[in-house]
N, C-alpha and C positions, 0 to 999 in steps of 0.2 A: 505495500499498500505507498504510496506516493503522496507526500504533501505539498500545498504550494507554498513556497518560500516563508511567505508572510507567516502561514500556519505555522509550519516548522521554526518560527522563530518565536512564537507566543507560546508554543507547546515548549521550548526550552527553557522561555522566562520564567513558565510557570512552575516548572520542576526544580528552576533553581529559587524559587524563592520559598517552596516548600522544604529543599535540602536547608536552607539557612535560618527557616522559621525551627527545624529541627536540631540544628546545632551537628548536623551529620559530619562535617568535615573534621570538627573537633572530635568526635567518636573515632572515627577512621586513624586520627592521628593517636590517641588514645591506644583502640585496639593495636596499631601497628606498633608502639614501643613497648606494648607489654606482649608481643609473638615475639620481637626481636630478642627482649629480655628474658623470657622463659621459656621459649620454647625450640629455638635456635642453637645447635650446638656450637661452641667457639669458632670449630674452624670450620661454618658455615657462616661467611658475610652477607651471603646474596637470598634475598627476599625473592619467589616468582608472584605474578600475580595472581594463581589460581591457590596459593597459601594464603594470602590476604584475603580473598572472596571466603576460602573457608572458614578463617577465624570470625568474619563479621557474620557468616551465616551462621557460625555457631553460637554466637552471642548473640542474635536475631535482631540486629540491626536491619538488614534487609528485610525480613519479616514486617518491622516496622514502618518503614518508609513505603511498601508496597501498600500497606493497610491505608497508609495517612494520603496515598495517592488514588482522586476519584476522576473517571474520564467519562466524557459524555460520547457516546456513542454514535457514530454517523450512519443512517441506515443506508443514504445512497451510497455514500462511499464503500460500505461492505458489501450491497449486493448491485453495483455497477449501474446499469441504467433501469435497473427492474423498478417498477413501481412500488411509492413507499407502502409499508406495511402500516394495516390499521393500527389505529391509539390502544393499548395495551393497559392494562391496570397491573401495577405491580406493588409488594408489598417489601417496606422497610426492614432491612435486617438492625441497624442502627439507627436509632428513630430519630437522635439529634439532628443528623444530615441525610434528607433525602434524596435518595438519586432519581437523576433526569435521564429518559431513554427515551429512543425512538423520534427523535425527532427529526420532522422533513422542514427545514429550512425555506421551503418555499410556500409552508402552510401556515395558520395560523392556529396558535392554540392557547386553551384557558386550563392552566394547571391549577389542580384544587387540592389542599393537602388538610387532612384534619390532623390539627395538633394536641389532642386532647379531647376530654369532658370533664365538667363539673357539675354539681348540685345536683345529682340524680339521688335526691333524698330517699328515695325508696330501698334502696339500698345501703345505707348509711351503717347500717347496723351488720353489714355481712362481712365475715373475718377472709382474709387474706389465703385465697385458695393456697394449697400444700403442690410441691411438686409433684408432678403425675396424676393429681386429682381431678376427677370430672367434675367440673361446675357449670352454673349457666352461663352465658355468652352473648354478648351484644355484637350485631353484624350491620353494618350500614351498606345500604345498597343505593345505586345512584343511574339515574335516565338522565341523557343529555341528546339531543337529537337522533334519534337513534341509535344512541351507545350505551352499552349496559356495563356497569362496572359492580364490584362487591367488594368490601374490606376483609380483612381476616377478622376472623371470630376475636374477640377480647373478653376477659373475665368480667362479669355484671359487679359493678363498685361503684361508690360515691363517684371516684374521678376514673372512669374509664380510661384507659390505657389505649387509646387511639391514635397511631400514628402509620397516614396512610395516606398516600398519594394516588391524585388519577387524572391522566393527561386526557383531556377533550378536545377534540377537533372542533373548532369553531368555522364552518361555513355554509353558503346557501346550496342546500341541493336542488331546490325548485327554480333557481336561477340558471344555473347550467355552470357555475364558477366556481365548481371545487378544488378546481385546481390553481385558482389566483391567491393574491395574497391581499386577505380584505383590511380594509381599514378598520379606523374606531368609526367613522358615520357609519359604515355598512353594517358593523356589528352592533350599531345600537339599534338599527330595525330589526334584529332579529330577537323577538321576544320569547322566544321559547325560554322557559325557566330550568334550573337543575333539581329534578325531585330528588328528593330523599328520602329513604325509608329506612326506618331503624327497627329492625327485629331482633327479638330474643329468644333464644333456644334454652329449653330448660334441661337437666340432666337426663331425661327422658326422652329427648330429641323431637318435643315437643315444641312448635313456635307460635309464637304471639307478635302482635302488630304491636309495636309500643308507639311509633310515631311517624307522621307524615311531613313534610315541610315543602314548599317551594321555595328553593332560593334565587336569588334577584342577583345575577354574577356581573348585571352592564354597569354596576358602581364604580368596578375596577377601571374601566374605560374614564374616569373623572381622574382617577388615584395616580400620586405623583409616582414615576419610574413605572406604571402598570403595575404596582403590586398595593394591595390593601388587605388588613385583616376585620374579621368579622365576628362576632360572637353571636352563635345563632340558638335561639331557645326553642326548644322543641316543646308541642302541645301534646295532651296525650290525645286519644283517638275516641271515637263514639260520645258516651256520656260524660268522658273525661276530656273531651276537645277546647275546654277551658283552660284546664291545669294543667301546669308545668310540668315536663318530668326529668329535665335538664339542659345542658348546654352546652352546644360543641364550639371548639375556636378552631375557625374556617381561616384559611391563608386563600388570596387567591392572586395567579400571576399571571401575565400576558407572554406568551412566548411566540416569536421573537416580540421584544420590545417594540411598543408603538413608537413611532415617529414623531406623533403629533397627541398628545390628550387631549380630550374635551373639557370641559369646562362645566363645573357640576349644576350651573345653572343649565345647562343644555340637557343634562341629562335627567335630571329633575322636571324640566317641562316636556321632556318624551315621557316620562312614565305617566304625568299626570294627564296627557294627553289620552294616553293608551287606558287609562282608568276610567277618563271621561267616555270615550268610546266603547269601551265594554259595558259600562254600566248603561248607557243609552241602548245598545243592543239588547240587554236583557230586561231593561224597563220595559222595552215595545214589546220582549214576547209575551212578559209578564201580563201585559194588556192586552195582547190578542188572546192569552191562553184562558183571559176570565171572560173574554166575550164569548169563547170557544164552549166553555164549561156552562154560561147562562144558556144558550142555545142547545146545548147537549138536554139541560134540564129542562128546559121548555117542550123538547120531546115528548119525553114521560117524566113527571117528577119522582117516580122510584128509583132514578137512574142515580140518584144523589147515594145510593147503598152499593151500589156496583162496584169492582176494584177497578175502579179508573186511576191510574197515579200518572202525574203528567210531571212532577219533581219529585224529587228523592235526595237525601241528606248525604254525602260521602262522608269518609271516616274523619274530617275536618269539621264535621257540622256545616258544612256549604251546600246550599239547597242549588241545584242542579237539574235541568230536564233529564229525563230518563235517558232521552234518544241519545244523551252525550256520552251514556255508559257503555256503549257498545261500537264498533267501529270493523268492517274489514280489516283482516289480519292475515296476511300469508304468511304460512309455516314455512315456506322454503322447502329444504330436502327433509326437514324434522317430522314431517308426517306427509304419508302417499296419498292415503284415501280418506273419502268422508267418514267410513265406519271407522278407520284407526284415531281420526279426530274425535269422534263420538268416545270411541274408548278411553283415549286421553283425558275426556272431562269426567268421565264416570270414574276414574280410579284419583282424581284429588279429592284430598280430606273434607272432613265435615267438621264445624265446630259450631255450638250455640253462643250467642250474643252474649256476653257479659254482662251483667245486668245486676245492681245493687237492691233486695229487697224484693217484694214479689207483689204477684195480685194487678200487675198491669198488663198483662196481657206476652207474648211474645215476641220480643224487641225485631225490629228489622234493622240489617245492617247493611247497606250499601258503602261499594269505594270504588276509588281508580284502579286500573287495569296493574298497575306496576305493584302497590299494597296487596293485590288479589296474587300475584304472581310469585311475589317474594316470602309471602306469608304461605303459600302454597295450600290455601285453605279458603276453604267460601262458608261463609254464614249460613246454617241449615234453614234460617228463615228468610233469607234474601230470593226473593222471587226472581231474578234475573241475573246475578253475577255469574252462575254457572252454565254461561251459554258457551256452545260447540261455536265460536267464531271464527275458528279455521274452515268452516264447512263454508262458510261464506263465498270463499275465492274458489270452491271445486264447482265453481258454475252453476250454482243454484243464487235464488233469492232469496233471504230467508229474516226472520224476526222473532220476535221474544212475544209471549201472552201472557198475562198475569192471571190464574185460574185460582181456583180453591179447588182441594182437594176434599173428602170429607171432613179432613180433621185441620189441614191448614195449607198456610199458601204452600205452590210449586212452582216451578219455571216451566214455559213450554218452549219448544223451539219447535219451529213451522219451518220444512226445508223449501218450499216454494208458496208464491203468494197465488200459485194457481193450482196446484195440486191439493190433497183435503188428507192431509194423513200430519201425524202428531208422534213427537218423539220424546219420552220419558227418561229423565237422566237416573237412574238408580243410585244408591248410595256404594260404590263400589260394585256394582254388577252392570251388567247388560245394560245399554241404552236400546229401550225398549219401542219401536214402532207401531203404532196404531196407526189405523187405514179407519178414517171417521166415515159413517152413513147415517146421515139427519135423519132423524124420524120424523115424518110429516102429521103435526097434531091434528090436522084435520081429516085422516086417513079414518077408514070406517072400524070401530072398535074390536073386528073381526078379521082384520088385516093382520097379515104377520108381520112383524116387526123385527128388526135384528136388535138385539142384547148388547149393549157397548160393552167393549172390555177392558177400557183407559177407566182409572181411576179418578178423573177428574169431575168435576161437580158443574160448577159456572165459569165463564170466561168474563172478563169485562173490558179488557184491549187489549190489541198487538201492537206491536213498536216496533222499529228496528232505527238504523242510525239516519235515514232520510225519511221514514212514514211513520206517521200516529193514528192510530182508526181505535175509536170509542166503540165496543157492541152498542146498537140502539134497536136490535131487535124485541119483537114484543117479551121473549126471556131471554136469560142470558144464560140456562141452562145447556151445558156443551151438546149435549143428544137431541136438541132441536136446535141449534144454531146451524145455519147455510154458511159456509166461507168462501163467499163469495167477495172478494174484499173489492171489488171494483164497484158493486152497487150501494152506492150511496144512502140508501134508503134502508140499509142494513147496517154499514158501517160507516160512522161519521169521520171523515178525515181531517186533521191537521195540514193546513196550507205548508206546503215542501219548502218554501221559500222561508217560512219563519222558522221553520227548524232549522236549516241549513245558515241563517243567521246566527245562530249561536249554536252551532253543534259540526261546523263544517270544518274539517280542517287547514289549518293554516289562515285562519281568521282571528282577528285580534279579540279575543274570546277567555274567559276565565276555565275553557276546558281544556285540562292538562295532554297534552302530546301521549300517544300509544307508544309504548315500549316495542320494540321486538321479541319472538320469542329465543329462548334459547337453549342450546343440547342440554342435556343431562349431564352432572358431573358423577353421578353412581355409577361405579366398575360393578356391573350385575354378577359377575362370576365370583369377585370376592365377599361381596355382599350377601350372595348366597350361601356362601362357603361360611361366614361369621353368624348368621343366623341358625344354620343348622347346627354350627358346634355348639353354640348358646341352648338351643332348645333341648341336646343328647344332654348337656348337663344337667337341665332344670329336668328332663324327665328322670335321669338316673336319680337323682336327689329324693325327688316325688315317689319314687317306687321303695326308694332305701327307706323311707320314712312309712313307708307300709310294710315293711319287713320283706321286701322281693327284690333279687337280684335283677339285674340287668347285663342282657348279652344283645349285641348291636350287629344287624346283618348285612353289611357294606355293599354286598353286591344285590341285595333286595333291594337296599335304598336306592342303588343306582338304575333300577329298574323302574323304579317311582317318575323318572323324569320324564317318558315320553307321555306318559299322563297328563303331566302338569303341562307340558307345552300343547299337548291338544286343548285343554281344558281354556288355557288363555286363547288360544287359535279360536274357538268357537265364540268367545265372548268378543274377539273381534269383527269375525267376519260372519257369525251365525254358524259356521260351517262344521262341522263334528268330523274329524278324522283321527287313524291312528286306534280306534279303540279295539280291533281284532289283534292288531301286532300288542300291545300293551297284555290283553287277556291271554296271549299265546306265550308271554316270556312269563307271564306270573306263574303259568301252569308247568312251565318246566323249571320253575326256581321252586316250587312247592312239591314236596316228594308226596307220594302215595299215603296217606290215611292223617294227612295235615290239614288243616283248617285256615285258610287268610281270608284278613280282616283288611280294610282300606278308609281310610277318612281324610277327603280332600276338603279345604278350608280357602278361602282367600282374604286378604287382608290388604290396605292401601296403606300402611303404616310398618317400618322397620324394627318397632319393639319387639324383640324377641319374646321377655318378661309377661308383656302385656298381651302380646297372640296366644300364648299357653295359659294364660289365665281364661281367654275366653275360650279357647278350646275343651278347659277342663268342664264347662259349663253346658256340653254336649255330651249326652249319655253315651250317644256312639264313640264318641272321642273318649272319654274317660273308660269306657268299656276296654279301649284298644291299650292304651297307655297303662291300665291297672289290671293288663290281662294275669291270669294264670294259668299254670296246667304244664305240661310235660314239654319240653326241648322248647320254649317261649325263645321266639328270637324277635327284636325290634327295628323296625327300620323308619328314618324320618327323612324327606325330601324337601328341600326348600328351593325353587326359584324365582328370583327376581327380575321382572321384567320392566326396562328404564322407557322413560315416554319424557317429551319434552320437560324443561323447568323442574326436573330429578323428581317427576313425580313418577309413582313405583305400582306395579301392580304385585303383591307377593302371594306367591301361591304355595302352600303348605300341604305334605300329607303324611299321615302318622299310617304306619301299615304293622301287622305281628302276623306270623305264624306260629301254630302251635299243632302239637300231636292230638286227636283226638280220643279222649279217653272216656268209655261208657262208664 
């Protein structure tokens, strides 16, 4: 690698300054004198360069110098004329000095450093974790202009030790000038915030959404030298959205440095204009929504009890139009088919919305997409957050309907606005597809009517990112509804232009940008082995408490794998295959006069102890685990199937074989 003369001279100057700062020359002279005095024989008066380097290395001086020298890698020089790599996230090994990497001098970057946290008072009394001890952790997730980052986990504490750096590319994709160096004026027009989400993971691997914050980064454009420090106060979520949970110290820096910074007056004026424009759009939409609702109630007064929701609060308690919570999202190469996308949605976790006290009904909790993906869970009573948004881009127009089941509100995914079909997303189960055949209430009493198989009772409205339709039919019962969405006598539409004014991407609005999906970081084979080993230990301990010995049959465990793969294939494609081969393999592995029993079960989490406790609640599984008899051999097999965002379908099968004794 050759350097221009000016770069070489600059590099030499930097190295010289570092050597002087460490007094390396003085230390070399000391080592030289000591080596001549102690290690050289009187007859040897010459000292070679190799001897001196060996002495310096033995005393650790060379290692000290290399540790102190920090180099900034130039990607273009390393890779010749190839295109620069995308921005990467890196974790500091030495928190006081954050490394800088992957800088393309032809582009503009925002370098965001998290320099620790404070005032996380909920963790004031938590003791310092011991080395190797499992403890609850904080993880900070970021999204900025289609780029996603994640910090290293840090132990939960009153002052969490966050020391991470994120290199954010700043350019205008929509204008086609991604390869140009943007100036301060151009960057001031980029209104996308940095969305920061703080996630807590407990010792059992359960995640909790702690805070969600939108950082206005453009204040750095008016800062001296393009560097500014910001103290970000994080507020809670849901019912605690007005309560502070902690403060993060943020440092923002522009790379390369701006030739000319903006004045504080210019930036403040721009922010005020944007807020004014957003507020005016939201005010006009609110006026229109009120007028639409009055017209909807005039059709039939009983419409006021139907499940028609135009606005919903996000995790920060901000009211947003429900159409802004969904958006077409391409899955790239992460998902190949609509059924695979439906399976991905069905394996996302559930949780109940936290509530203090009781008697207030089941709370709803809607959230932005980044908070949802980072938490990797959906609130059980959120009607529309668990949507298969990836199917939207598999050449079908789609939407969400708010319905009532016999017990509580659930979500509906409607694959097309023309076909009459419903998809039900089960908890960790197959997403069931129902064909809807409406019942005509005017038919004669003796006319044969189809019996509905779906669990839905009523339907109030249907919406997607462009349309909102209120059900204005005489009855909102699903079995008698006609899903001709173009018939305005049955479905009252909202103005598409009104929805677009507040929900369209790229407009100045309070709607946060949607992040891309990320590939799974879970190693399926390693995770399967870990869970299987933990289950073996738990089974052995459980049988030991019952006074039973445990003998494992590794070959039988291996034969269970095809069955688990077939179960997941059936959940994904609705096609059953491989059952005959599995039965033949079991017959060959089980001797004559022996009995085989197997129990498969499916989970969407990777907590082995929690899964084992659930299995014991099944009498069939308990019968296998606590099997008594002659020549009892036990087997267990775990298969983890990974999906985007580290979502997992975990299949476990317990089995045993024993000699039947009459």
